[in-house]
N, CA, C and O atoms as CSV, one atom per row, in Angstrom:
chain,resi,resn,atom,element,x,y,z
A,1,UNK,N,N,0.898,-1.283,-0.134
A,1,UNK,CA,C,-0.273,-0.120,0.168
A,1,UNK,C,C,0.644,1.450,0.054
A,1,UNK,O,O,0.418,2.416,-0.674
A,2,UNK,N,N,2.026,1.179,1.352
A,2,UNK,CA,C,2.684,2.276,0.869
A,2,UNK,C,C,3.318,2.656,-0.404
A,2,UNK,O,O,3.294,3.868,-0.618
A,3,UNK,N,N,3.921,1.873,-1.369
A,3,UNK,CA,C,4.496,1.135,-2.462
A,3,UNK,C,C,3.433,2.434,-3.516
A,3,UNK,O,O,3.709,3.596,-3.811
A,4,UNK,N,N,2.486,1.786,-3.770
A,4,UNK,CA,C,1.459,2.161,-4.244
A,4,UNK,C,C,0.884,4.403,-3.905
A,4,UNK,O,O,0.518,5.233,-4.737
A,5,UNK,N,N,1.086,4.544,-2.389
A,5,UNK,CA,C,1.048,5.807,-2.737
A,5,UNK,C,C,2.159,6.407,-2.709
A,5,UNK,O,O,1.889,7.606,-2.784
A,6,UNK,N,N,3.421,6.246,-2.635
A,6,UNK,CA,C,4.649,6.801,-2.850
A,6,UNK,C,C,4.187,7.500,-4.683
A,6,UNK,O,O,4.229,8.632,-5.164
A,7,UNK,N,N,3.795,6.202,-5.214
A,7,UNK,CA,C,4.208,5.795,-6.724
A,7,UNK,C,C,2.418,7.095,-7.171
A,7,UNK,O,O,2.690,8.096,-7.833
A,8,UNK,N,N,1.655,7.000,-6.966
A,8,UNK,CA,C,0.485,8.359,-6.849
A,8,UNK,C,C,1.268,9.639,-6.944
A,8,UNK,O,O,1.548,10.374,-7.892
A,9,UNK,N,N,1.625,9.681,-5.194
A,9,UNK,CA,C,2.211,11.266,-5.171
A,9,UNK,C,C,3.362,11.393,-5.324
A,9,UNK,O,O,3.978,12.167,-4.591
A,10,UNK,N,N,3.897,10.797,-6.151
A,10,UNK,CA,C,5.509,11.223,-7.286
A,10,UNK,C,C,4.593,11.416,-8.715
A,10,UNK,O,O,4.922,12.350,-9.446
A,11,UNK,N,N,3.670,10.717,-9.046
A,11,UNK,CA,C,3.329,11.375,-10.470
A,11,UNK,C,C,2.379,12.623,-10.071
A,11,UNK,O,O,2.172,13.357,-11.037
A,12,UNK,N,N,1.778,13.016,-8.918
A,12,UNK,CA,C,0.914,14.038,-8.919
A,12,UNK,C,C,2.106,15.142,-8.788
A,12,UNK,O,O,1.750,16.319,-8.727
A,13,UNK,N,N,3.076,14.933,-8.754
A,13,UNK,CA,C,4.457,16.123,-8.015
A,13,UNK,C,C,4.740,16.438,-9.598
A,13,UNK,O,O,4.407,17.549,-10.011
A,14,UNK,N,N,5.388,15.429,-10.571
A,14,UNK,CA,C,5.655,15.319,-11.550
A,14,UNK,C,C,4.788,16.267,-12.250
A,14,UNK,O,O,5.359,17.292,-12.623
A,15,UNK,N,N,3.485,16.158,-12.527
A,15,UNK,CA,C,2.296,16.574,-13.419
A,15,UNK,C,C,2.471,17.822,-12.383
A,15,UNK,O,O,2.582,18.905,-12.957
A,16,UNK,N,N,2.504,17.851,-11.330
A,16,UNK,CA,C,2.480,19.852,-11.020
A,16,UNK,C,C,3.444,20.709,-11.286
A,16,UNK,O,O,3.350,21.822,-11.803
A,17,UNK,N,N,4.776,19.899,-10.749
A,17,UNK,CA,C,5.610,21.471,-11.529
A,17,UNK,C,C,6.024,21.621,-13.057
A,17,UNK,O,O,6.830,22.367,-13.614
A,18,UNK,N,N,5.295,20.777,-13.453
A,18,UNK,CA,C,4.950,20.772,-15.492
A,18,UNK,C,C,4.277,21.556,-15.388
A,18,UNK,O,O,4.630,22.686,-15.728
A,19,UNK,N,N,2.901,21.303,-14.834
A,19,UNK,CA,C,2.107,22.374,-15.219
A,19,UNK,C,C,2.402,23.747,-14.603
A,19,UNK,O,O,1.840,24.741,-15.062
A,20,UNK,N,N,3.470,23.861,-13.338
A,20,UNK,CA,C,3.380,25.114,-12.755
A,20,UNK,C,C,4.446,26.035,-14.309
A,20,UNK,O,O,4.338,27.185,-14.733
A,21,UNK,N,N,5.145,25.178,-14.645
A,21,UNK,CA,C,5.926,25.753,-15.474
A,21,UNK,C,C,5.251,26.814,-16.640
A,21,UNK,O,O,5.550,27.966,-16.957
A,22,UNK,N,N,4.178,25.854,-17.131
A,22,UNK,CA,C,3.400,26.220,-18.360
A,22,UNK,C,C,2.442,27.418,-17.812
A,22,UNK,O,O,2.111,28.394,-18.487
A,23,UNK,N,N,2.091,27.187,-16.582
A,23,UNK,CA,C,1.079,28.209,-16.360
A,23,UNK,C,C,1.799,29.294,-15.928
A,23,UNK,O,O,1.126,30.324,-15.943
A,24,UNK,N,N,2.793,29.412,-15.594
A,24,UNK,CA,C,3.496,30.681,-15.138
A,24,UNK,C,C,3.814,31.649,-16.599
A,24,UNK,O,O,3.729,32.865,-16.768
A,25,UNK,N,N,4.293,30.303,-17.737
A,25,UNK,CA,C,4.801,31.366,-18.712
A,25,UNK,C,C,3.155,31.620,-19.969
A,25,UNK,O,O,3.150,32.252,-21.026
A,26,UNK,N,N,2.209,31.018,-19.445
A,26,UNK,CA,C,0.683,31.349,-20.331
A,26,UNK,C,C,0.577,32.542,-19.934
A,26,UNK,O,O,0.269,33.444,-20.713
A,27,UNK,N,N,0.902,32.815,-18.194
A,27,UNK,CA,C,0.493,34.349,-17.717
A,27,UNK,C,C,1.468,35.681,-17.865
A,27,UNK,O,O,0.991,36.816,-17.846
A,28,UNK,N,N,2.392,35.512,-17.962
A,28,UNK,CA,C,3.411,36.177,-18.310
A,28,UNK,C,C,3.678,36.891,-19.255
A,28,UNK,O,O,3.881,36.353,-20.343
A,29,UNK,N,N,3.766,38.475,-19.108
A,29,UNK,CA,C,4.016,39.165,-20.360
A,29,UNK,C,C,5.130,38.570,-20.489
A,29,UNK,O,O,5.916,38.207,-19.614
A,30,UNK,N,N,5.223,38.415,-22.303
A,30,UNK,CA,C,6.955,38.289,-22.601
A,30,UNK,C,C,7.732,39.455,-21.969
A,30,UNK,O,O,8.781,38.858,-21.725
A,31,UNK,N,N,7.890,40.449,-21.629
A,31,UNK,CA,C,9.280,41.612,-21.096
A,31,UNK,C,C,9.334,40.570,-19.485
A,31,UNK,O,O,10.460,40.410,-19.013
A,32,UNK,N,N,8.413,40.073,-18.907
A,32,UNK,CA,C,8.883,40.148,-17.450
A,32,UNK,C,C,8.846,38.435,-17.250
A,32,UNK,O,O,8.861,38.023,-16.090
A,33,UNK,N,N,8.803,37.511,-18.298
A,33,UNK,CA,C,9.027,36.342,-18.026
A,33,UNK,C,C,10.238,35.629,-17.044
A,33,UNK,O,O,10.262,34.752,-16.181
A,34,UNK,N,N,11.089,36.411,-17.610
A,34,UNK,CA,C,12.273,35.849,-16.482
A,34,UNK,C,C,12.551,36.122,-15.244
A,34,UNK,O,O,13.346,35.582,-14.474
A,35,UNK,N,N,11.448,37.485,-15.028
A,35,UNK,CA,C,11.121,37.793,-13.576
A,35,UNK,C,C,10.314,36.862,-12.579
A,35,UNK,O,O,10.310,36.792,-11.350
A,36,UNK,N,N,9.710,36.251,-13.457
A,36,UNK,CA,C,8.508,35.540,-12.756
A,36,UNK,C,C,9.083,34.191,-12.706
A,36,UNK,O,O,8.829,33.682,-11.615
A,37,UNK,N,N,9.909,33.251,-13.638
A,37,UNK,CA,C,10.423,32.308,-13.437
A,37,UNK,C,C,11.517,32.155,-12.184
A,37,UNK,O,O,12.019,31.185,-11.615
A,38,UNK,N,N,11.659,33.952,-12.008
A,38,UNK,CA,C,12.771,33.812,-11.353
A,38,UNK,C,C,12.478,33.590,-9.571
A,38,UNK,O,O,12.893,32.985,-8.583
A,39,UNK,N,N,11.359,34.654,-10.073
A,39,UNK,CA,C,10.058,34.394,-8.870
A,39,UNK,C,C,10.093,33.048,-8.036
A,39,UNK,O,O,10.500,32.767,-6.908
A,40,UNK,N,N,9.512,32.351,-9.032
A,40,UNK,CA,C,9.025,30.951,-8.719
A,40,UNK,C,C,10.633,29.924,-7.893
A,40,UNK,O,O,10.837,29.576,-6.730
A,41,UNK,N,N,11.356,29.770,-9.011
A,41,UNK,CA,C,12.556,29.842,-8.712
A,41,UNK,C,C,13.199,30.148,-7.223
A,41,UNK,O,O,13.744,29.274,-6.548
A,42,UNK,N,N,13.075,31.304,-6.880
A,42,UNK,CA,C,13.090,31.532,-5.397
A,42,UNK,C,C,12.329,31.055,-4.412
A,42,UNK,O,O,12.776,30.897,-3.275
A,43,UNK,N,N,10.705,30.688,-4.860
A,43,UNK,CA,C,10.049,29.748,-3.743
A,43,UNK,C,C,10.946,28.709,-3.135
A,43,UNK,O,O,11.048,28.580,-1.915
A,44,UNK,N,N,11.753,27.787,-4.220
A,44,UNK,CA,C,12.402,27.038,-3.325
A,44,UNK,C,C,14.097,26.923,-2.383
A,44,UNK,O,O,14.851,25.970,-2.188
A,45,UNK,N,N,14.176,28.627,-1.916
A,45,UNK,CA,C,14.930,28.282,-1.204
A,45,UNK,C,C,14.977,27.956,0.266
A,45,UNK,O,O,15.973,28.049,0.983
A,46,UNK,N,N,14.278,27.728,0.473
A,46,UNK,CA,C,13.874,27.351,1.799
A,46,UNK,C,C,13.911,25.865,1.973
A,46,UNK,O,O,13.857,25.262,3.045
A,47,UNK,N,N,14.056,25.130,0.230
A,47,UNK,CA,C,14.584,23.305,0.287
A,47,UNK,C,C,16.306,23.516,0.485
A,47,UNK,O,O,17.042,22.553,0.699
A,48,UNK,N,N,16.714,24.667,0.398
A,48,UNK,CA,C,18.450,24.464,0.109
A,48,UNK,C,C,18.836,25.477,1.771
A,48,UNK,O,O,19.732,25.150,2.550
A,49,UNK,N,N,18.163,26.355,1.912
A,49,UNK,CA,C,18.827,26.683,3.022
A,49,UNK,C,C,18.012,26.331,4.752
A,49,UNK,O,O,18.304,26.570,5.923
A,50,UNK,N,N,16.953,25.687,4.063
A,50,UNK,CA,C,16.099,24.637,5.818
A,50,UNK,C,C,17.176,23.672,6.031
A,50,UNK,O,O,17.605,23.986,7.141
A,51,UNK,N,N,18.034,22.430,5.506
A,51,UNK,CA,C,18.560,21.394,6.244
A,51,UNK,C,C,19.995,21.660,6.440
A,51,UNK,O,O,20.841,20.838,6.793
A,52,UNK,N,N,20.195,23.099,6.126
A,52,UNK,CA,C,21.728,24.033,6.635
A,52,UNK,C,C,21.325,24.399,8.219
A,52,UNK,O,O,21.810,24.184,9.330
A,53,UNK,N,N,20.093,25.110,7.641
A,53,UNK,CA,C,19.823,25.760,9.097
A,53,UNK,C,C,19.337,24.642,10.775
A,53,UNK,O,O,19.488,24.968,11.952
A,54,UNK,N,N,18.546,22.870,9.996
A,54,UNK,CA,C,18.152,22.762,11.038
A,54,UNK,C,C,20.163,21.831,12.192
A,54,UNK,O,O,20.786,21.806,13.254
A,55,UNK,N,N,20.119,21.375,10.891
A,55,UNK,CA,C,21.956,20.955,11.081
A,55,UNK,C,C,22.648,21.963,12.391
A,55,UNK,O,O,23.298,21.510,13.333
A,56,UNK,N,N,22.330,23.365,12.172
A,56,UNK,CA,C,22.787,24.005,13.108
A,56,UNK,C,C,21.850,24.221,14.218
A,56,UNK,O,O,22.139,24.682,15.322
A,57,UNK,N,N,21.532,24.115,14.104
A,57,UNK,CA,C,19.887,24.084,15.433
A,57,UNK,C,C,20.113,22.789,15.994
A,57,UNK,O,O,20.023,22.663,17.215
A,58,UNK,N,N,20.400,21.787,15.256
A,58,UNK,CA,C,20.945,20.084,16.263
A,58,UNK,C,C,22.311,20.444,16.531
A,58,UNK,O,O,22.837,19.447,17.024
A,59,UNK,N,N,23.080,21.314,16.453
A,59,UNK,CA,C,24.447,21.328,16.881
A,59,UNK,C,C,24.291,22.088,17.630
A,59,UNK,O,O,24.943,21.785,18.629
A,60,UNK,N,N,23.706,23.080,17.772
A,60,UNK,CA,C,23.480,23.735,19.358
A,60,UNK,C,C,22.452,23.273,19.966
A,60,UNK,O,O,22.709,23.570,21.132
A,61,UNK,N,N,21.385,22.707,19.972
A,61,UNK,CA,C,20.386,22.486,20.757
A,61,UNK,C,C,20.770,20.734,20.913
A,61,UNK,O,O,19.948,20.261,21.698
A,62,UNK,N,N,21.542,19.874,20.522
A,62,UNK,CA,C,21.651,18.940,20.829
A,62,UNK,C,C,20.486,17.855,20.025
A,62,UNK,O,O,19.317,18.172,19.803
A,63,UNK,N,N,21.022,16.718,19.714
A,63,UNK,CA,C,19.849,15.901,19.176
A,63,UNK,C,C,18.863,15.560,20.088
A,63,UNK,O,O,17.664,15.715,19.853
A,64,UNK,N,N,19.362,15.050,21.236
A,64,UNK,CA,C,18.659,14.491,22.318
A,64,UNK,C,C,17.842,15.223,23.096
A,64,UNK,O,O,17.068,14.600,23.823
A,65,UNK,N,N,17.826,16.939,23.124
A,65,UNK,CA,C,16.813,17.716,22.877
A,65,UNK,C,C,15.598,17.896,22.208
A,65,UNK,O,O,15.754,17.449,21.072
A,66,UNK,N,N,14.056,18.484,22.405
A,66,UNK,CA,C,12.997,18.376,21.513
A,66,UNK,C,C,13.567,19.860,20.773
A,66,UNK,O,O,13.849,20.882,21.398
A,67,UNK,N,N,13.624,19.731,19.729
A,67,UNK,CA,C,12.964,21.083,18.881
A,67,UNK,C,C,12.844,22.301,19.334
A,67,UNK,O,O,11.616,22.378,19.359
A,68,UNK,N,N,13.358,23.672,19.845
A,68,UNK,CA,C,12.808,24.422,20.568
A,68,UNK,C,C,11.488,25.430,19.386
A,68,UNK,O,O,10.831,26.361,19.852
A,69,UNK,N,N,11.377,25.046,18.136
A,69,UNK,CA,C,10.245,24.916,17.135
A,69,UNK,C,C,9.202,24.125,18.081
A,69,UNK,O,O,8.557,24.695,18.961
A,70,UNK,N,N,9.125,22.932,17.837
A,70,UNK,CA,C,8.053,22.119,18.475
A,70,UNK,C,C,7.261,22.533,20.089
A,70,UNK,O,O,6.039,22.539,20.239
A,71,UNK,N,N,8.634,22.976,21.590
A,71,UNK,CA,C,8.618,23.244,22.410
A,71,UNK,C,C,7.273,24.536,21.865
A,71,UNK,O,O,6.113,24.362,22.237
A,72,UNK,N,N,7.597,25.586,21.107
A,72,UNK,CA,C,6.650,26.364,20.798
A,72,UNK,C,C,5.211,26.087,20.488
A,72,UNK,O,O,4.242,26.840,20.581
A,73,UNK,N,N,5.274,25.044,20.161
A,73,UNK,CA,C,3.644,24.773,19.439
A,73,UNK,C,C,3.027,24.175,20.384
A,73,UNK,O,O,1.891,23.777,20.126
A,74,UNK,N,N,3.682,23.892,21.990
A,74,UNK,CA,C,2.908,23.294,23.070
A,74,UNK,C,C,2.003,24.511,23.482
A,74,UNK,O,O,1.186,24.391,24.395
C-alpha cells in the first residue's frame, strides 16, 4: 500500500511542477517572463537553506533535546 501511495504522490508531483511552468509561461508578459520564473525559483530557497539551518539547530541544541520549534507549539 505504501508503495502505491508513493507512486501516486510522485506522479502528482511531476505533473504539478510541469504545469506550474506552463502556467507561469501563459500568464507572464513576454518582457517579464524572466522575473516570473525567477520568483518561482526563489520559492525553492527554503529547500536549500532549511537543512543547513536544521543542522545548525541540532548542533546548538543537541539531538537529544526536542526542537525549540516543537516546544513553541505546546
